[in-house]
MILO-395943 format. One line per 10 residues: their letters; for each residue x, y negated, z of C-alpha. Coordinates in Angstrom, 2 decimals, always signed. Layout:
N
a = X Y Z ~ ...
***
This chain:
454
xxxxxxxxxx = -14.44 -3.58 -3.81 ~ -16.74 -5.65 -1.81 ~ -18.86 -4.30 +0.78 ~ -22.39 -4.55 -1.43 ~ -20.84 -2.79 -4.46 ~ -19.62 +0.03 -2.21 ~ -22.84 +0.16 -0.30 ~ -25.06 +0.85 -3.59 ~ -23.08 +3.68 -4.40 ~ -23.73 +5.41 -1.50
xxxxxxxxxx = -27.36 +5.37 -1.19 ~ -28.98 +8.44 -1.65 ~ -26.15 +10.55 -0.83 ~ -25.96 +12.22 +2.11 ~ -23.03 +13.17 +4.44 ~ -23.86 +15.91 +6.90 ~ -23.61 +14.50 +10.47 ~ -21.33 +17.07 +11.95 ~ -19.01 +16.37 +8.70 ~ -18.24 +13.04 +8.70
xxxxxxxxxx = -14.65 +12.73 +9.74 ~ -12.18 +12.60 +6.91 ~ -8.29 +12.72 +6.67 ~ -6.12 +10.59 +5.01 ~ -2.68 +11.51 +4.22 ~ +0.30 +9.20 +2.60 ~ +2.91 +11.72 +1.96 ~ +6.62 +11.12 +0.97 ~ +9.48 +13.16 +0.10 ~ +10.60 +13.87 +3.63
xxxxxxxxxx = +7.59 +12.24 +5.82 ~ +4.08 +12.51 +6.03 ~ +1.60 +9.56 +7.21 ~ -2.03 +10.15 +8.54 ~ -5.14 +8.60 +9.53 ~ -8.52 +10.31 +10.79 ~ -11.61 +8.43 +10.37 ~ -15.11 +8.83 +11.51 ~ -16.26 +8.18 +7.91 ~ -19.81 +6.91 +9.46
xxxxxxxxxx = -18.84 +3.89 +11.24 ~ -15.00 +3.49 +9.85 ~ -13.33 +4.51 +13.42 ~ -10.13 +5.28 +13.60 ~ -9.84 +8.22 +15.54 ~ -5.99 +9.02 +15.65 ~ -2.99 +7.98 +13.26 ~ +0.96 +8.50 +13.07 ~ +3.47 +10.55 +11.42 ~ +6.15 +12.83 +10.93
xxxxxxxxxx = +9.53 +11.87 +9.43 ~ +12.09 +14.88 +8.75 ~ +14.36 +12.51 +6.73 ~ +17.20 +12.50 +9.83 ~ +17.35 +15.94 +11.92 ~ +15.54 +16.59 +14.08 ~ +12.34 +15.59 +12.69 ~ +10.35 +12.68 +14.57 ~ +6.89 +12.69 +15.49 ~ +4.76 +9.65 +16.03
xxxxxxxxxx = +1.05 +10.36 +17.27 ~ -1.40 +7.94 +18.55 ~ -5.13 +9.06 +19.69 ~ -8.13 +7.10 +21.20 ~ -7.38 +6.29 +24.97 ~ -4.45 +8.10 +25.47 ~ -0.11 +7.20 +25.76 ~ +1.49 +7.85 +22.57 ~ +3.35 +10.89 +21.72 ~ +6.77 +10.74 +20.38
xxxxxxxxxx = +8.30 +13.78 +19.79 ~ +11.36 +15.69 +18.10 ~ +10.96 +18.63 +16.06 ~ +12.28 +21.08 +13.78 ~ +10.61 +21.20 +10.70 ~ +11.58 +19.94 +7.15 ~ +8.16 +20.67 +5.01 ~ +5.08 +19.22 +4.39 ~ +3.00 +22.63 +5.09 ~ +4.75 +22.73 +8.47
xxxxxxxxxx = +4.06 +19.14 +9.11 ~ +0.32 +19.09 +8.07 ~ -0.02 +22.18 +10.68 ~ +1.35 +20.23 +13.68 ~ -0.92 +17.15 +12.72 ~ -3.97 +19.15 +13.00 ~ -3.07 +20.92 +15.94 ~ -2.31 +17.43 +17.57 ~ -6.08 +16.28 +16.36 ~ -7.51 +19.21 +17.97
xxxxxxxxxx = -5.07 +19.14 +21.27 ~ -6.85 +18.03 +24.81 ~ -10.01 +17.41 +26.27 ~ -10.52 +14.25 +23.96 ~ -9.77 +15.86 +20.69 ~ -10.23 +13.67 +17.82 ~ -11.24 +16.90 +15.90 ~ -13.00 +19.65 +17.50 ~ -12.09 +21.94 +14.51 ~ -10.76 +21.86 +10.95
xxxxxxxxxx = -14.51 +22.48 +9.97 ~ -15.19 +19.27 +10.90 ~ -13.70 +17.69 +8.26 ~ -15.70 +16.44 +5.24 ~ -12.54 +15.87 +2.95 ~ -8.85 +14.71 +2.84 ~ -7.86 +11.73 +0.58 ~ -4.65 +11.44 -0.51 ~ -2.25 +8.77 -2.11 ~ -1.06 +9.19 -5.17
xxxxxxxxxx = +0.98 +6.51 -6.64 ~ +0.44 +7.16 -10.69 ~ -2.80 +8.17 -12.24 ~ -1.60 +6.91 -16.04 ~ -4.60 +5.88 -17.77 ~ -6.46 +9.03 -17.40 ~ -7.92 +8.40 -13.85 ~ -9.05 +5.25 -13.28 ~ -11.03 +6.01 -9.74 ~ -10.34 +8.39 -6.98
xxxxxxxxxx = -11.23 +12.19 -8.09 ~ -11.98 +15.14 -7.05 ~ -8.37 +17.18 -6.62 ~ -9.11 +20.37 -8.97 ~ -5.90 +22.47 -10.18 ~ -6.17 +20.08 -13.75 ~ -5.93 +17.31 -11.46 ~ -2.51 +18.16 -10.26 ~ -1.41 +19.46 -13.48 ~ -1.88 +15.83 -14.44
xxxxxxxxxx = -0.27 +14.25 -11.34 ~ +2.79 +16.33 -11.79 ~ +3.19 +15.20 -15.67 ~ +3.09 +11.78 -14.87 ~ +6.05 +12.51 -12.09 ~ +8.73 +11.08 -14.84 ~ +6.61 +7.73 -14.62 ~ +7.04 +7.69 -10.78 ~ +9.63 +9.94 -9.84 ~ +10.04 +8.20 -6.03
xxxxxxxxxx = +5.94 +8.97 -5.05 ~ +4.22 +11.45 -7.23 ~ +6.40 +14.53 -6.46 ~ +5.80 +14.03 -2.86 ~ +1.92 +13.28 -3.37 ~ +1.57 +16.90 -4.86 ~ +3.65 +18.25 -2.09 ~ +1.32 +16.62 +0.62 ~ -1.77 +17.70 -1.71 ~ -0.15 +21.36 -2.23
xxxxxxxxxx = +0.48 +21.27 +1.72 ~ -3.06 +20.44 +2.80 ~ -4.27 +23.39 +0.28 ~ -2.25 +25.61 +1.88 ~ -3.10 +24.73 +5.75 ~ -7.21 +24.00 +4.73 ~ -8.13 +25.87 +1.76 ~ -11.55 +25.47 +2.03 ~ -11.74 +21.33 +2.27 ~ -12.28 +19.19 -0.37
xxxxxxxxxx = -9.49 +17.08 -1.30 ~ -9.66 +13.59 -3.15 ~ -7.00 +11.39 -4.71 ~ -6.74 +7.96 -4.82 ~ -4.75 +6.06 -7.02 ~ -2.41 +3.18 -6.89 ~ -2.64 +2.22 -10.61 ~ -6.97 +2.31 -10.15 ~ -7.28 -1.34 -9.22 ~ -5.53 -2.27 -12.28
xxxxxxxxxx = -7.48 -0.21 -14.92 ~ -8.89 -3.76 -15.38 ~ -5.85 -5.45 -17.05 ~ -7.02 -6.56 -20.71 ~ -5.13 -5.58 -23.78 ~ -2.97 -8.43 -23.85 ~ -2.20 -8.08 -20.08 ~ -0.95 -4.37 -20.30 ~ +0.75 -4.50 -23.74 ~ +4.20 -4.31 -23.97
xxxxxxxxxx = +5.67 -6.25 -27.27 ~ +7.02 -2.91 -28.57 ~ +6.97 -0.90 -32.07 ~ +3.10 +0.55 -32.53 ~ +4.67 +4.18 -32.15 ~ +5.72 +3.70 -28.97 ~ +2.62 +2.50 -27.12 ~ +0.40 +4.17 -29.60 ~ +2.10 +7.77 -29.66 ~ +3.96 +7.65 -26.53
xxxxxxxxxx = +1.45 +5.76 -24.03 ~ +4.21 +3.03 -23.26 ~ +2.12 +0.07 -21.60 ~ +1.68 -1.45 -18.51 ~ -0.06 -0.03 -15.15 ~ +0.54 -1.90 -12.13 ~ +0.74 -0.18 -8.63 ~ +0.11 -0.80 -4.89 ~ -3.47 -1.31 -6.08 ~ -4.85 +0.26 -3.33
xxxxxxxxxx = -3.36 -2.42 -0.96 ~ -4.54 -5.55 -3.33 ~ -7.51 -3.86 -3.40 ~ -8.04 -4.18 +0.24 ~ -6.74 -7.47 +0.45 ~ -9.12 -8.88 -2.45 ~ -11.95 -7.92 -0.21 ~ -10.55 -9.34 +3.37 ~ -9.70 -12.37 +1.59 ~ -13.23 -12.91 +0.66
xxxxxxxxxx = -14.44 -12.14 +4.08 ~ -11.97 -14.53 +5.74 ~ -12.39 -17.02 +3.29 ~ -16.18 -16.75 +3.24 ~ -16.86 -16.62 -0.49 ~ -16.47 -14.54 -3.62 ~ -15.72 -15.78 -6.36 ~ -12.25 -16.39 -5.89 ~ -8.82 -16.57 -7.71 ~ -6.15 -14.70 -5.55
xxxxxxxxxx = -2.46 -14.35 -6.06 ~ -1.73 -11.55 -3.68 ~ +2.06 -10.92 -2.43 ~ +2.47 -7.66 -1.28 ~ +6.06 -7.59 -0.39 ~ +7.48 -4.35 +1.21 ~ +10.20 -2.12 +0.23 ~ +8.43 -1.92 -2.93 ~ +6.91 -5.00 -4.41 ~ +4.40 -6.78 -6.55
xxxxxxxxxx = +2.41 -9.40 -6.82 ~ -1.54 -9.30 -8.52 ~ -3.59 -11.91 -9.74 ~ -7.34 -11.32 -9.19 ~ -10.51 -13.49 -10.14 ~ -13.70 -12.40 -8.63 ~ -12.38 -9.26 -7.34 ~ -11.34 -8.12 -10.61 ~ -7.26 -7.76 -11.33 ~ -6.33 -9.68 -14.60
xxxxxxxxxx = -2.32 -9.10 -14.16 ~ +0.47 -7.78 -12.08 ~ +4.34 -7.57 -11.79 ~ +4.64 -4.04 -11.87 ~ +4.58 -2.23 -14.98 ~ +5.17 +1.07 -16.92 ~ +6.97 +1.93 -13.57 ~ +7.50 +0.38 -10.22 ~ +10.57 -0.54 -11.00 ~ +9.18 -3.45 -12.98
xxxxxxxxxx = +8.33 -7.02 -11.63 ~ +10.32 -8.30 -8.17 ~ +13.26 -7.68 -6.61 ~ +12.93 -5.16 -4.39 ~ +14.89 -3.21 -1.47 ~ +16.58 -1.09 -3.64 ~ +15.18 -1.28 -6.67 ~ +16.07 -4.02 -9.35 ~ +12.85 -5.34 -10.69 ~ +12.83 -7.09 -13.88
xxxxxxxxxx = +16.03 -7.19 -15.77 ~ +16.89 -7.85 -19.71 ~ +16.85 -4.53 -21.45 ~ +19.85 -5.34 -23.19 ~ +21.79 -4.77 -19.85 ~ +21.45 -1.00 -20.42 ~ +21.91 -0.70 -23.87 ~ +25.35 -2.39 -23.10 ~ +26.15 -0.31 -19.99 ~ +25.23 +3.16 -22.39
xxxxxxxxxx = +27.36 +1.73 -25.05 ~ +30.18 -0.07 -23.56 ~ +30.76 +1.58 -19.61 ~ +29.76 +5.09 -20.17 ~ +27.05 +5.24 -17.92 ~ +24.14 +8.31 -19.14 ~ +20.22 +7.52 -18.00 ~ +20.38 +9.63 -14.59 ~ +23.33 +7.15 -13.71 ~ +21.38 +4.03 -14.94
xxxxxxxxxx = +18.26 +5.31 -13.04 ~ +19.93 +5.89 -9.57 ~ +21.62 +2.30 -9.80 ~ +18.16 +0.64 -10.87 ~ +16.35 +2.63 -8.21 ~ +18.45 +3.29 -5.13 ~ +21.65 +0.75 -5.46 ~ +19.96 -2.26 -6.81 ~ +17.71 -5.00 -5.16 ~ +18.39 -6.68 -2.03
xxxxxxxxxx = +21.06 -3.62 -0.97 ~ +22.86 -4.19 -4.18 ~ +23.23 -8.11 -3.94 ~ +24.19 -8.16 -0.49 ~ +26.23 -5.16 -0.21 ~ +24.83 -4.94 +3.74 ~ +21.66 -3.35 +3.79 ~ +17.88 -2.89 +1.91 ~ +16.27 -3.88 +4.99 ~ +15.96 -7.67 +5.11
xxxxxxxxxx = +16.20 -7.88 +8.68 ~ +19.37 -7.45 +8.87 ~ +19.98 -9.51 +5.74 ~ +18.19 -12.32 +7.56 ~ +20.43 -12.14 +10.64 ~ +23.60 -12.54 +8.42 ~ +22.62 -15.52 +6.80 ~ +25.06 -17.55 +9.00 ~ +28.02 -16.47 +7.87 ~ +28.06 -14.18 +4.66
xxxxxxxxxx = +27.13 -15.70 +1.42 ~ +26.04 -12.56 +0.20 ~ +23.38 -12.54 +2.08 ~ +22.53 -15.78 +1.57 ~ +22.45 -14.82 -2.37 ~ +20.61 -12.12 -1.62 ~ +17.26 -14.03 +0.14 ~ +17.93 -16.87 -2.51 ~ +17.51 -14.05 -5.26 ~ +14.54 -12.53 -3.50
xxxxxxxxxx = +12.91 -15.79 -2.83 ~ +13.15 -17.46 -6.31 ~ +11.92 -14.26 -8.07 ~ +8.64 -13.81 -5.80 ~ +8.11 -18.21 -6.43 ~ +8.54 -17.51 -10.14 ~ +5.91 -14.43 -10.39 ~ +3.48 -16.54 -8.11 ~ +3.77 -19.36 -10.33 ~ +3.13 -17.20 -13.49
xxxxxxxxxx = +0.25 -15.57 -11.62 ~ -1.24 -19.04 -10.93 ~ -1.14 -19.85 -14.30 ~ -2.79 -16.67 -15.73 ~ -5.57 -17.62 -13.07 ~ -5.84 -21.15 -14.19 ~ -5.41 -22.31 -10.60 ~ -5.13 -20.59 -7.03 ~ -7.49 -20.60 -4.11 ~ -5.53 -18.51 -1.86
xxxxxxxxxx = -2.17 -16.68 -1.89 ~ -2.07 -13.68 +0.36 ~ +1.29 -12.49 +1.95 ~ +1.03 -9.05 +2.81 ~ +2.99 -5.38 +3.47 ~ +5.75 -5.26 +6.19 ~ +8.27 -8.58 +4.78 ~ +4.83 -10.37 +3.79 ~ +2.96 -9.25 +7.35 ~ +6.72 -9.88 +9.55
xxxxxxxxxx = +8.87 -12.33 +7.59 ~ +8.23 -15.70 +8.90 ~ +11.20 -16.95 +6.91 ~ +10.55 -15.66 +3.57 ~ +6.91 -16.98 +4.01 ~ +8.29 -20.54 +4.78 ~ +11.01 -20.36 +1.78 ~ +8.36 -19.06 -0.38 ~ +5.76 -21.64 +0.52 ~ +8.39 -24.81 +0.16
xxxxxxxxxx = +8.20 -24.07 -3.79 ~ +4.48 -23.70 -4.35 ~ +3.45 -27.30 -3.26 ~ +2.29 -28.23 -6.68 ~ -0.13 -25.57 -6.35 ~ -1.68 -27.39 -3.73 ~ +0.08 -24.67 -1.26 ~ +0.69 -26.46 +2.23 ~ +1.83 -24.24 +4.97 ~ +1.01 -25.05 +8.50
xxxxxxxxxx = +4.87 -23.95 +9.97 ~ +3.58 -23.78 +13.64 ~ +0.91 -21.23 +12.40 ~ +3.03 -19.43 +9.79 ~ +5.42 -19.00 +13.02 ~ +3.20 -17.85 +15.60 ~ +0.52 -16.09 +13.60 ~ -0.92 -12.43 +13.99 ~ -2.42 -10.97 +10.84 ~ -5.41 -11.33 +9.67
xxxxxxxxxx = -4.53 -15.05 +9.76 ~ -4.97 -18.64 +7.75 ~ -1.79 -20.38 +7.60 ~ -2.49 -23.28 +5.80 ~ -2.85 -26.78 +7.00 ~ -6.25 -27.89 +7.02 ~ -5.39 -30.26 +4.18 ~ -4.24 -27.88 +1.92 ~ -6.12 -27.54 -1.25 ~ -5.50 -23.64 -1.36
xxxxxxxxxx = -5.51 -21.45 +0.92 ~ -2.18 -19.27 +2.75 ~ -3.23 -15.89 +4.05 ~ -1.09 -13.44 +6.01 ~ -3.30 -9.82 +5.95 ~ -2.57 -6.54 +7.42 ~ -2.91 -3.96 +4.43 ~ -5.18 -0.90 +5.11 ~ -4.25 +1.28 +2.12 ~ -5.45 +4.13 +4.65
xxxxxxxxxx = -8.91 +2.64 +5.15 ~ -9.21 +1.80 +1.15 ~ -8.45 +5.81 +0.57 ~ -10.86 +6.75 +3.01 ~ -13.70 +4.55 +1.61 ~ -12.75 +5.67 -1.87 ~ -13.20 +9.18 -0.69 ~ -16.41 +8.76 +1.14 ~ -17.82 +7.28 -1.95 ~ -16.70 +10.11 -4.03
xxxxxxxxxx = -18.26 +12.98 -1.50 ~ -21.10 +11.14 -0.24 ~ -21.47 +9.30 +3.13 ~ -24.72 +8.69 +5.55 ~ -24.16 +5.23 +5.57 ~ -27.05 +3.51 +4.09 ~ -27.26 +0.13 +5.33 ~ -25.43 -3.02 +4.57 ~ -23.05 -3.91 +6.65 ~ -21.29 -7.20 +6.56
xxxxxxxxxx = -18.06 -5.78 +8.12 ~ -17.92 -3.04 +5.19 ~ -14.31 -5.11 +4.14 ~ -13.33 -5.65 +7.42 ~ -10.11 -4.36 +8.88 ~ -10.87 -2.29 +11.99 ~ -10.06 -3.91 +15.44 ~ -7.14 -1.89 +16.76 ~ -4.41 -2.87 +19.48 ~ -2.46 -0.69 +21.76
xxxxxxxxxx = -1.73 -2.27 +24.88 ~ +2.39 -2.43 +24.75 ~ +2.93 -1.50 +28.67 ~ -0.05 +0.89 +29.03 ~ -0.60 +1.97 +25.55 ~ -3.86 +3.34 +26.29 ~ -5.84 -0.19 +26.30 ~ -8.21 -1.06 +23.51 ~ -9.68 -4.51 +23.83 ~ -12.97 -4.69 +24.98
xxxxxxxxxx = -14.60 -5.51 +21.73 ~ -12.46 -2.90 +20.19 ~ -14.14 +0.21 +22.60 ~ -15.74 +1.93 +19.36 ~ -12.41 +1.59 +17.68 ~ -10.71 +3.75 +19.18 ~ -7.29 +2.95 +18.49 ~ -4.56 +0.62 +16.87 ~ -2.77 +0.45 +13.48 ~ +0.65 +0.52 +13.55
xxxx = +1.86 -0.68 +10.51 ~ +1.00 -0.21 +6.76 ~ +1.50 +2.48 +4.21 ~ +4.30 +1.20 +2.10
***
């Protein structure tokens, strides 16, 4: 959503000045990423995360004007991670948080909100029950989100919590776009339909693209390419189609997920190869995609390094690019043309070779890549040539900032003035040598953003 629309929802709703801080949490099954904002001016005060997938657990903490903290810990549950993060936020003479009472709210990323939640909501016992019921549709994500919510509730029982849903941005899909050609009982009684995901990322990139190009009313195709990957077609700020569907398994080929395949393959495997539902689930979600084809890794960087001498690595990249090009073309057709292609998320922001290979096949859409700009760009950037009919943007996604804004909008804010930078990304960069310096123009911004929520 663009700045002026967001601002209009804030007027007349005042957040006490002593409680302008919002904590954003993105919980994984064995990790917890966080960002602390001063919501009044969108200042990122601290960010980082704890990962206990490997032992010992590893903490990364970045605060304003202080060295980055990296530490090994002994913990293995979300409540312990929340408690440690709060301790670090309150530590030192320049603590980002004076006390937990200074928190206005905690915002959580929740992947699947079904058709019930089409915008951010205050978390109640009923909301938690619904998130749990939707676990079967997002088994890799919703259980972790619920653990994060319960952990915050345990450590901060009096602080209001908000759920921001990845599916919400796609609630504008037309009936034709969201409907599968299946029996009416499946679609009507069982709720089988297309939902779409990565909505928080697509929403942020929609606003940021409008700011970079300098106008609205755009036809955007946004390629969110990370471990999970999806493409969205957006017209004038509204999502009209997307590649993911009923679950995050549909669409593009991903790191370990297959993406779209012929459903007949599954029937064949069930009937003739003795596989059961659990085996199919495991294979499609964890053993397919880049990992499945390459046999090397789910990490695209490693696969790219093997290209000169490994035909399986080459095939994996070829299929990966083919699926992306195919889907971008379909989205452009849905829009009746394209004003800008946006690359975002880990691969989209950093994989120069992938962007080049994708764009080489899209000249017919008026997309002309500036190769030098592509090789040297730092997000946010326009990497199209001047002669290109449509723009090619690389945008560093900010799901955390989107969650903060949705949380602020729900709980109220003292922001009452119209700010043209409402949709801008905080200017946050750490000096790699000192890890404490902030660019002069970003002095009020406090601190760098390292990576995006995937």
